[in-house]
C-alpha positions in Angstrom: 30.8 -110.8 64.8 28.0 -108.5 63.7 28.7 -105.9 61.1 26.4 -102.9 61.1 25.7 -99.3 61.6 23.1 -96.7 62.2 21.8 -93.4 60.9 19.8 -90.7 62.7 16.7 -89.4 60.9 15.6 -85.7 61.0 12.8 -86.5 63.5 15.5 -87.8 66.0 14.7 -91.5 65.6 17.3 -94.0 64.2 17.5 -96.8 61.7 19.9 -99.6 62.8 21.3 -102.1 60.3 23.0 -105.4 61.4 24.3 -108.4 59.6 24.0 -111.4 61.7 24.2 -115.2 61.4 20.8 -116.6 60.3 19.0 -118.5 63.1 18.9 -122.2 62.3 21.0 -122.0 59.2 24.8 -122.4 59.6 27.0 -120.3 57.4 24.2 -118.0 56.2 23.9 -114.3 57.2 20.9 -112.0 57.1 20.7 -108.2 57.3 18.2 -106.8 59.8 16.9 -103.3 59.7 15.2 -101.8 62.8 13.5 -98.4 63.2 13.3 -97.2 66.8 13.5 -94.1 69.0 17.2 -94.7 69.7 20.0 -97.3 69.2 19.4 -99.0 72.6 15.7 -99.6 71.8 16.5 -100.9 68.4 18.9 -103.5 69.8 16.4 -104.4 72.5 13.8 -105.1 69.9 16.2 -107.7 68.3 17.1 -109.2 71.7 13.4 -109.6 72.6 13.0 -111.7 69.4 15.6 -114.2 70.7 18.7 -112.8 69.1 20.5 -112.4 72.4 24.1 -111.7 71.5 23.3 -108.5 69.5 25.7 -105.6 69.9 26.5 -102.6 67.6 30.2 -102.0 67.6 31.0 -98.9 65.5 29.3 -97.7 62.3 31.1 -99.7 59.7 28.0 -100.7 57.6 25.3 -98.0 58.0 22.0 -98.5 56.2 21.8 -97.3 52.7 19.1 -94.8 51.6 17.1 -97.7 50.0 17.3 -99.7 53.3 16.1 -96.7 55.3 13.2 -96.3 52.9 12.3 -100.0 53.1 12.2 -100.1 56.9 10.3 -96.8 57.2 7.5 -98.1 54.9 7.0 -101.3 56.8 4.4 -101.1 59.6 6.5 -103.1 62.1 9.7 -101.1 61.5 11.7 -104.4 61.6 12.6 -106.3 58.4 15.3 -108.6 57.1 16.7 -110.2 54.0 19.8 -112.2 53.0 23.1 -110.4 53.6 24.1 -111.2 50.0 20.8 -110.2 48.2 19.9 -111.5 44.8 17.8 -109.6 42.4 14.7 -111.5 43.5 15.2 -110.9 47.3 12.8 -108.6 49.0 12.7 -107.2 52.5 10.5 -109.5 54.7 8.9 -109.1 58.1 10.9 -110.7 60.9 8.0 -113.1 61.8 8.7 -114.9 58.5 12.3 -115.6 59.6 11.3 -116.9 63.0 8.5 -119.1 61.8 10.5 -121.0 59.2 14.3 -120.9 59.8 15.0 -123.2 56.9 13.2 -121.2 54.3 15.4 -119.1 52.0 
């Protein structure tokens, strides 16, 4: 099941954070951050990428201030990294995850 949450920004938009199983890699999880006008649109953006079973149930893992800053400074407003980040892990555009599912 996905763990995640959301936060409303002063301009009315939201940042949604979800921890999901990594596509093509069993047992690994990734954390997605999406900036959108509302929660429904944020989830729709993920579903349109092929992550069909994406639901936000509650607000148990809202994005941290650092995560909000990372997604707001990305031109696509949609980034990911490992759910258990190491010191060398950076936020990446979602295209990198979909192009090479075995890359870590």
